[in-house]
N, C-alpha and C positions, 0 to 999 in steps of 0.2 A: 407289461415289461417296462422297466425304468431304465434310462440311460443317465449316467452321471458324467458330467463334464467338468473338468478341472477348470477353475478359476484362476487366473494369475493373482499372485498375492502383491499387494502394493504395501510396503513398510511405511507406515505412517508414525512419525515420531511426534506425539503431542507436545513434547518439550521444545523441539525446534519450531513448531508452528506457533506457540504461545511467545516464545523469545522473538520470533519474527514480526508477530502482530505487535508486541510491545515497542519493538525498536521502530516499526513504522508509524505507531502513534507518537512516539517521542519526536520523531522528525517532523511529522505534521504539526505537532504543538510548537516545535522551536520555529518552524516557518511562520507560523500564525503570530508567536510572540516577536519575532523579528519584523514582521509586517507592522505589528502594533506599535513597535519602537519607532520605526520609519514614519508611520502615521502621527505619532506623537510630535516628533521634531520636525514634521513637514518636510522631510527628505524628498529625493527624486521620485520615490514612488507613492509619495503622500497624495498625489493627484489621482492615483489609481482607484477606481471604485471597489468597494468593499465586495460587492457580488463578483466581479471579475476575478479578484484575487483569490477568493475561495473557490471559484470553478477551476482556476488554474491549479490550486494546491490539491484539490480532490481528483482533478484530472490526471496530474502527476502520480498521485497515489494510487490510482486505478491501473496506470501503466506499469508502475513498478511491481504492484500485486500481480498483474497478468504475467510480467516477465519471470517473477518468481515461481509462480504456479507452472508456467510453462517448463521451467528447468527441472521440476520434480516430478511431472507427468510422463510417464513412459511413452516411448513412440510406438505407433502401431505398425 
């Protein structure tokens, strides 16, 4: 005897996902380029270590990704 359970369908739009990934990549690259420009001109953030700056950039990227994912995942 087999029982079938209906599973909820989740609409995943690959185009929206791809656009979101490329937008986030563009934002991350813009931040890195801005940091490089500030580092070149020895601005206020020029004294910030590179490792710390990249940690902040990728930490912000993870937070934004988590917020975007939470918005699209249905509540239980």
